N, C-alpha and C positions, 0 to 999 in steps of 0.2 A: 321638916316636911317640905317646905317651900324650896329649900336648897336641893333636896332629893329630886323634886319634880323638875327643877331646872337642869339637874344633871342628866335626867332621862331624856328631856327634849326641851327646846325653847318654846315659848308660848306667850300669848297676850295675858294681861292680868285676869281676864275672864276665864280663859282656858286653864291657867294655873290655879285659880280659885276652885274651879270645878274638879280638877285632878286631885287637889289636896283636901277639899272639904272645908277650907277656910273661907270666911266671908269675903266677898269681892272687894269691899271697901278696905278691909284690913290688908288684903293682898296688894291692892293698888298702892296704898300708902307705904307699905313695907318695901315694895319694889322701887318706889320713888326714892326712899331713903337709901336703899342699897345702890342705886344708880349714882346718887350724890356721893356716896362713900367709895365708889369705884369698884364695888364688888359684883356688879351686874352691868352688862351692856344693853343698851336699847337703841342701837343705831338703825335697825331695820324698822320700817313702818308698813303696815298692810291695811287694805280696805276690808271692812266687814259690813255685811248687810245690816241696815238699820242704824248705822253709826255715820254721822256726817263727816267726821274727819278720819284720816288714817290713824290707826292705833299702833302703839309701839309693840314690838316683839322683844321679849326679854330673854337673854341668854347669859350663861356664865362665861367670863373670859377664860382662856385656857389655863392661866395660872391659878385661878380660883377653883376650877373643877377638881384639882388634885388636893386642895386644902379643905379639911373638914372642920377647921377651927372657927368657921363663920357661923356655926349653928347657934352658939350662945349669943352672938350679935343679932342674929335674926330674931331670936327669942326676945331680946331686949326691945327691938323695934316693934314687935307685935304686942308687947305689954302696954305701950303708950296709949292706945285708944281707951284702954280700961280705966285710965285715970279720970276720964271725963264722966264716967258713970253710965247708967242705963242698962237695961236687960241685955241688949245686943252686945254692949261692951263687956259685960260680965261673962257672957258666953264666949266671946272672942278671947278673953283672958284665960278662961278654962282651956280653950284649944291651945293657946300659947304655953300654958303650964304643962299640958300633955305632951306638946312637942319638946319642951325642955327635958321632961322625964325620959322620953324616948331617946333623945339625943345623948343624955347622960348614960343611959343603959347601953347604947351602941358605940360609944366612943372608947377606943382602945386605950389601955393604960400607957403612959409615956415610958419610953425605954430609958434605962439608967445610963 
């Protein structure tokens, strides 16, 4: 779901969280992990009202936009907060599981 939102348009972690319905905290940490892995770029920064520092704008690099194989990796990143427990983490894990199910249903079968 997060990758699809990035394919539609770049955005801040708050904007992407609102578009996907994923908790902002999970979205922020997932995007940070994706940046470290090189799957997402965050070179641009913008100012937002009510925020003291410029916030990063996340976008998929051109090479990643064409590759749908990152959906499982995003799912793995989103499962991490659930390991710490708590109601919010459990809800976030349910969202991640729903994303994984949707990704599995929409992924085309490999060609022989």
